C-alpha positions in Angstrom: 21.5 13.7 4.5 17.9 12.5 4.1 15.3 13.1 6.9 15.5 9.6 8.3 19.3 9.7 8.6 18.9 13.1 10.3 16.5 11.7 12.8 18.8 8.8 13.6 21.6 11.3 14.2 19.3 13.2 16.5 18.6 10.2 18.7 22.3 9.3 18.8 22.7 12.4 21.0 20.2 11.0 23.6 20.6 8.5 26.4 18.5 5.6 27.4 16.8 6.2 30.8 17.2 2.5 31.6 20.9 2.0 31.2 22.3 5.5 30.5 23.8 4.4 27.2 23.6 6.6 24.1 21.2 5.3 21.5 22.9 3.7 18.5 21.9 4.3 14.9 20.3 0.9 14.8 18.0 1.8 17.7 15.8 3.9 15.4 13.4 1.9 13.2 11.5 3.6 10.5 7.7 2.9 10.8 6.3 5.3 8.4 7.5 8.3 6.3 5.4 11.0 4.7 6.1 14.4 3.1 6.0 16.3 6.4 6.6 13.7 9.2 8.3 10.5 10.1 7.1 7.9 12.6 10.0 5.9 14.3 10.3 3.3 17.0 13.3 3.7 19.3 14.6 0.8 21.3 17.9 0.7 23.3 20.3 -1.7 21.8 22.2 -2.2 25.1 19.3 -3.0 27.5 16.4 -3.5 25.2 14.2 -0.8 26.8 11.7 0.6 24.4 11.7 4.4 24.3 8.5 4.2 22.3 7.2 5.7 19.1 8.0 9.2 18.0 6.2 11.3 15.4 8.7 13.9 14.1 8.2 16.8 11.7 10.6 16.9 8.8 10.7 20.6 8.2 14.4 21.4 8.3 13.8 25.0 9.2 12.0 23.8 12.3 15.0 21.6 13.2 17.3 24.5 12.7 15.2 26.7 14.9 15.1 24.2 17.8 18.7 22.8 17.6 21.8 24.9 17.4 23.9 23.9 14.4 27.6 24.3 13.9 28.3 26.6 11.0 28.5 24.6 7.7 27.5 21.4 9.4 24.4 19.2 9.2 25.2 17.6 12.6 23.4 19.1 15.6 25.3 20.6 18.4 23.4 20.6 21.7 24.9 23.5 23.5 23.6 24.7 26.8 23.3 28.3 25.7 20.8 27.4 23.0 18.2 26.0 25.5 14.9 27.9 25.7 14.5 30.3 28.7 11.1 28.9 29.7 11.3 25.3 31.1 8.4 22.9 30.6 6.2 23.0 33.7 4.8 20.0 35.6 1.3 21.2 34.6 2.3 20.9 30.9 3.7 17.4 31.5 0.5 16.4 33.2 -1.6 17.8 30.3 0.5 15.8 27.8 0.2 12.6 29.9 -3.6 13.0 30.0 -3.7 13.6 26.3 -1.6 10.6 25.3 -3.3 8.3 27.9 -6.7 9.4 26.5 -5.8 8.2 23.0 -6.5 4.6 23.9 -5.0 1.3 22.7 -5.8 2.0 19.0 -4.0 5.4 18.9 -2.9 4.7 15.3 -6.3 5.6 14.1 -5.4 9.2 14.6 -2.4 9.1 12.2 -2.9 10.3 8.7 -3.7 7.5 6.2 -1.0 6.4 3.7 -1.9 6.7 0.1 
């Protein structure tokens, strides 16, 4: 399974906050792919709500460390007992919000240039 297919499978396990439907494979649109990351746009196919853009690393060892995999399977299994012990704090959420809102309308200038 290539990295983009893996990313689509990942989003199929998430639900839209607008209509509570699972994202379909078609919801994930490839914007840009590089050696170490993929930029995708995610839009709910049921209600049309845009989840937004996601910049995702493609280091498989990182995926395997953050997602519990079933033995001999490439499909992620999101099991409750594999969640981290320390939850994200509201302060961390506010810091992330401030960071992203400070990027401005032309946030793409911060992405690595394609060759």
